[in-house]
Every structure is written in C-alpha cells, then in structure tokens.
C-alpha positions in Angstrom: -29.6 -22.0 -18.1 -28.6 -20.2 -21.4 -25.2 -20.5 -22.5 -23.6 -16.7 -22.8 -20.9 -15.3 -24.7 -18.1 -14.7 -22.3 -14.5 -13.7 -22.8 -12.0 -11.6 -21.4 -12.6 -8.2 -22.5 -9.0 -6.7 -24.0 -9.8 -3.1 -24.2 -11.2 -2.9 -20.7 -8.8 -5.1 -19.1 -6.2 -2.9 -20.7 -7.7 0.2 -18.9 -8.0 -1.5 -15.8 -4.3 -2.3 -15.9 -3.5 1.5 -16.6 -6.2 2.8 -13.9 -4.8 4.4 -10.9 -6.8 5.9 -8.4 -5.6 9.4 -7.0 -4.3 9.3 -3.4 -4.6 5.6 -2.9 -1.0 4.3 -1.6 -1.3 0.9 -1.1 0.7 -0.5 -4.0 3.9 1.9 -3.2 3.9 1.2 0.6 3.3 -2.6 -0.1 5.1 -3.6 -3.3 3.6 -6.6 -5.4 6.1 -9.5 -5.3 4.8 -11.7 -8.2 4.1 -15.2 -7.7 3.7 -18.4 -10.0 1.6 -20.3 -7.6 -1.8 -19.2 -5.4 0.0 -20.7 -2.3 3.3 -21.2 -1.0 6.5 -20.0 1.1 8.2 -16.6 1.0 11.6 -16.8 2.7 12.7 -14.2 5.8 16.7 -14.1 5.4 18.8 -13.5 8.2 21.7 -10.8 9.2 24.8 -12.6 8.9 25.7 -10.6 6.0 26.1 -7.7 8.5 28.2 -9.4 11.1 32.1 -8.8 11.3 33.5 -12.1 9.9 37.4 -12.9 9.6 37.8 -13.1 5.9 42.0 -13.6 5.8 42.2 -16.7 3.9 45.6 -18.8 5.3 47.8 -20.4 2.9 46.7 -24.1 2.5 43.3 -23.5 3.7 39.5 -23.5 2.6 37.5 -20.4 2.7 35.9 -19.1 5.8 32.2 -19.6 6.0 29.3 -17.3 6.5 26.6 -19.7 7.6 23.8 -17.5 6.3 20.2 -18.3 7.9 16.8 -18.3 6.6 13.4 -19.1 7.5 10.1 -19.5 5.8 6.5 -18.4 6.5 3.7 -19.0 3.9 1.1 -16.9 2.0 -2.6 -17.7 0.6 -3.5 -15.3 -2.3 -7.1 -15.1 -2.4 -8.9 -14.1 -5.6 -10.9 -10.9 -5.4 -13.8 -9.3 -8.0 -16.3 -7.1 -8.2 -19.0 -6.8 -11.0 -22.5 -5.0 -12.3 -24.8 -4.6 -15.1 -25.3 -2.1 -17.3 -28.3 -1.4 -19.8 -27.6 -1.5 -23.5 -29.9 1.5 -23.6 -27.8 3.4 -20.9 -24.7 2.7 -23.2 -25.9 4.0 -26.2 -27.4 7.1 -24.6 -24.6 8.1 -22.1 -22.3 10.6 -23.6 -18.9 9.4 -22.1 -17.9 5.7 -22.3 -20.1 4.1 -20.1 -18.3 0.5 -20.1 -15.2 2.0 -19.0 -16.8 4.1 -16.6 -18.2 1.2 -14.8 -14.8 -0.6 -14.7 -13.4 3.0 -13.3 -16.1 2.3 -10.4 -15.3 -1.0 -10.1 -11.5 -0.4 -9.9 -12.1 2.4 -7.4 -13.8 -0.2 -5.0 -11.7 -2.8 -5.5 -8.5 -0.4 -4.6 -10.1 0.9 -1.4 -10.4 -2.8 -0.4 -6.7 -3.5 -0.7 -6.0 0.3 0.6 -8.1 -0.9 3.6 -6.3 -4.1 4.1 -3.4 -2.4 4.1 -3.9 0.3 6.2 -5.3 -2.5 8.7 -1.6 -4.3 8.3 0.1 -1.2 9.2 -1.6 0.1 12.2 -1.5 -3.8 13.6 0.8 -3.9 16.6 1.3 -7.5 15.8 3.0 -6.6 12.4 6.0 -5.0 14.4 8.9 -6.6 15.9 8.4 -5.5 19.5 6.6 -2.9 21.0 9.6 -0.9 20.9 9.1 -0.1 17.3 5.8 1.9 18.0 4.6 4.7 20.3 1.6 7.1 21.0 2.3 10.7 21.1 0.2 12.5 23.8 0.6 16.0 24.8 3.1 18.2 23.8 4.7 15.7 21.7 1.4 15.4 19.4 2.0 17.5 16.0 -0.8 20.0 16.4 -0.5 20.5 20.4 -1.1 23.9 21.3 2.5 24.6 22.2 3.4 24.1 19.0 4.0 20.4 18.6 7.5 18.2 19.2 10.8 18.6 17.9 9.7 17.1 14.7 13.1 16.5 13.0 14.3 15.0 16.3 11.3 12.6 16.4 11.9 11.4 12.9 15.5 11.1 13.6 15.1 8.8 16.2 12.6 6.8 14.4 14.6 6.4 11.3 17.8 5.2 13.6 15.4 2.5 15.4 14.8 1.1 11.9 18.5 1.3 10.6 19.3 -0.7 14.1 16.5 -3.2 13.8 16.9 -4.0 10.2 20.3 -2.5 8.9 18.5 -0.2 6.2 18.3 3.6 7.1 14.8 4.5 6.6 14.2 6.8 3.6 10.1 7.4 3.6 7.8 9.0 5.9 4.1 7.8 5.1 1.7 10.2 6.5 -2.6 10.4 6.5 -3.4 13.7 4.5 -4.9 14.8 8.0 -1.2 14.6 9.9 0.3 16.1 6.6 -1.9 19.3 7.2 -0.8 19.4 10.6 2.7 18.9 9.8 2.7 21.6 7.1 1.8 24.3 9.8 4.6 23.3 11.8 7.6 25.9 12.4 10.2 23.7 11.1 8.5 22.3 8.1 7.3 26.1 7.6 11.0 27.1 7.1 11.5 24.1 4.6 8.7 25.2 2.5 9.4 28.6 1.5 12.0 28.0 -1.0 10.2 24.7 -2.2 7.7 24.4 -5.3 7.6 20.7 -5.6 4.9 20.2 -3.3 3.0 16.6 -2.1 -1.1 16.3 -2.3 -1.0 18.3 1.0 1.4 21.1 0.3 4.2 19.0 2.0 7.9 19.3 0.2 8.4 15.9 -1.2 11.4 15.2 0.9 11.6 16.0 4.7 15.2 15.7 6.5 16.1 12.7 4.3 12.6 11.1 4.2 10.4 10.8 0.8 7.1 11.7 1.9 4.2 9.7 0.8 0.6 11.2 1.7 -2.1 9.2 2.2 -5.4 10.9 0.8 -8.1 8.2 0.0 -11.6 8.8 1.4 -14.0 6.1 2.1 -17.8 5.8 2.4 -18.2 4.3 6.0 -22.4 4.4 5.7 -24.1 0.8 5.5 -25.8 -0.1 2.2 -28.7 1.8 2.1 -27.7 4.4 3.9 -26.8 8.3 3.4 -23.5 8.6 2.1 -20.4 9.4 5.0 -17.3 10.1 3.5 -14.3 10.2 5.8 -10.9 9.6 5.4 -9.7 6.2 5.0 -6.1 6.5 6.8 -6.2 7.8 10.8 -4.0 9.9 12.6 -0.9 7.7 12.6 2.4 8.4 10.8 5.0 5.7 9.6 8.8 6.2 9.2 10.1 3.4 7.2 12.5 1.6 4.7 11.6 1.4 1.2 13.6 -0.5 -1.4 13.6 1.5 -4.8 13.5 -1.8 -6.6 11.0 -4.1 -4.4 11.4 -7.8 -5.1 11.8 -11.3 -3.3 15.1 -10.6 -1.7 14.8 -7.0 -1.0 14.3 -5.6 2.4 10.6 -4.3 3.2 8.0 -4.1 5.7 5.5 -5.1 4.0 5.1 -7.3 0.7 1.6 -8.0 -1.5 2.5 -11.8 -2.8 0.2 -11.4 -5.8 -0.9 -14.8 -8.3 -1.0 -13.9 -12.2 -0.9 -17.0 -13.7 -1.5 -16.0 -17.2 0.6 -12.6 -16.6 -2.5 -10.4 -15.7 -2.6 -9.6 -12.5 -6.2 -7.9 -13.4 -8.9 -9.0 -15.8 -12.2 -7.5 -17.2 -14.9 -9.9 -18.4 -18.1 -9.1 -20.2 -21.0 -11.3 -20.3 -24.3 -10.7 -22.6 -27.4 -10.6 -20.2 -30.7 -11.6 -22.1 -33.7 -9.7 -22.2 -35.9 -12.2 -20.4 -33.5 -11.8 -17.5 -33.7 -8.0 -17.2 -35.8 -5.4 -18.9 -33.6 -4.8 -21.8 -30.2 -6.6 -22.9 -27.4 -5.5 -21.0 -23.9 -6.2 -20.3 -22.5 -8.0 -17.5 -18.7 -6.5 -16.5 -16.7 -8.1 -13.7 -13.4 -7.2 -12.6 -11.3 -10.0 -11.4 -7.9 -9.9 -9.8 -6.1 -13.2 -9.8 -4.8 -13.2 -6.0 -3.5 -11.5 -3.3 -1.8 -11.6 0.2 -0.4 -8.6 1.4 2.0 -9.9 4.8 4.4 -7.8 7.2 7.7 -9.7 6.7 10.1 -7.1 7.8 8.8 -6.4 11.1 11.9 -4.1 11.9 11.8 -2.1 8.6 9.3 0.4 10.0 8.5 2.3 13.3 4.7 3.6 13.9 3.5 6.7 16.0 -0.1 6.4 17.1 -2.5 9.5 17.8 -0.4 12.0 16.1 -3.4 15.0 16.4 -4.9 16.1 19.3 
C-alpha cells in the first residue's frame, strides 16, 4: 500500500466550521453541549429549588437544608464522516472552487443526517415525560380544516402552560415544519397579526406569535433509493412543537434536547485531504473527507416540550 500525504486541511476545515445550510434547525432545537470524553454521564437535576422551603434561621441554629437531588444517565458520541474523490482535471477546469464545493455537498449530507436524527427524536413519544405532553389533532382542531381551524392562540397557550407546569419554565418557542407554517399563515388569527409585521420567517410567519419565538423547519430530503430518480420531500412532517429553549444553553440549563458533542482538539468538524495516485484512478485526484468527532443527541428534559401530531388534514 502506498504511503499517501494525509493532513487536516485548515482552509477547508474553516470553511466547514462556518457553513450552515439553509432551513436546517437541528443545532437550534437540540443545542450542543461539548464534552471532554466520547462517552460518559450527564446529569438530570431535580426541582427542589422550585419548592417552598423554610428559610428563617433561628438564633444559634444551623442553616435550613434544601437537599437537592440529581440523577445521571449516559451518552455515547458516535463518529460521523463522508468522503468523495475529485479529479484534479475537474479542479482545474471548474469555474468555481471545486474543493470547497465538494465540502459543501458533503456537509449538506452530514447535516441532513443530523436533522433526521433530531427530527426522529422530537417525534418519538418516548422522548416525552408522559402522554399528557402530546396530542393528535383531528377534525376541526387541525390547522387547515374546512371550518377555519381551532382557536390557535388558546391551543398554543394551553401547551405553553403544560410545559411551564412540567419543567418550571414557560415555553418560549414554537417549532413548525414549513407546510404547517404555511397553513398557520392562512389562519385568521395570524392574518390579523401579519398586517403590521415586516420581519417574517421563511414561510411568512411573524417571528413571534403570542410570546413564542417561531422556528420554521424548511429542509428537504431526497427519499429515493441509491440509483433511482430523485424524489425530494419535506424532511419534517405535519407536527408542531411548543417548547422551552434556553437562550444560553449549557450543562446545567433546562432543555428538551441536548446534543452531547465530543471535540478532543477543540474542533467538532475537520476536513482532511489526501492525494490519490494516478494508478488508482484515471487521473490524479484528491480524496476529501468531512469528519465529525462524535455526537449523541438526547431527550433530557422530557417535560420541556409539548407535541401536536397530525396538524394538517
């Protein structure tokens, strides 16, 4: 086997670290928590700090005790990577930066993989504390029903209060796939709000609805099997989520989802470039790999989110 020149490419790695595909929301709704080991424990904190405690300290007595509780669970960060060859003749002939373009395509596919993983986690009923944190809409309660849909404000308010009573934090975020967002935009209550709003989301919704910051999932995915004609479809289906998102996520902060991310040398993503000899390919080529050190998305605050299923007719 030939000894090849192999190294992390600093320029392409910097490009990868700054690249964010449009319409993907996994890193927003499932914020990253960086870990020092690729496997270990994470902590689930009790709610004793929300109880009413005796705080008066009597003369010559010790402090009152709160007795905080804390449990643990485990994470395991799996590595992820994608690679492809690019012919040096194609690099020379291209009217664009062919290497960066390849990295962009590889990153798109990597992010679609993460987006799918987070979406599957969000729609799994096992991610929720109990069945009282999700409901299936039907008939006149569906957003685009012939009767004009439900009282949307009440629907979202009830879900937000359920989150507050479950985790102690008032829900502040509404997550909607773009198809659901387009239906919500046509709802009479939202039409009234849109009249004097110019700062709109991807689907034309106001960025805030009744105190909830609106996040629209607009990603598409090719569902065709390898070798078949492409078939693009929305990655996110007709669900809707009301959740609490901490503006400064971290280890101790309340969150529905957290993505435990391993970056041993400070880089979550790396791009490597390797020379491929001409005798292995028709022309000299570059072998480019995008590598993620490791991740493990988890549902950690199972009462910090409320899910609506079958939002559309």
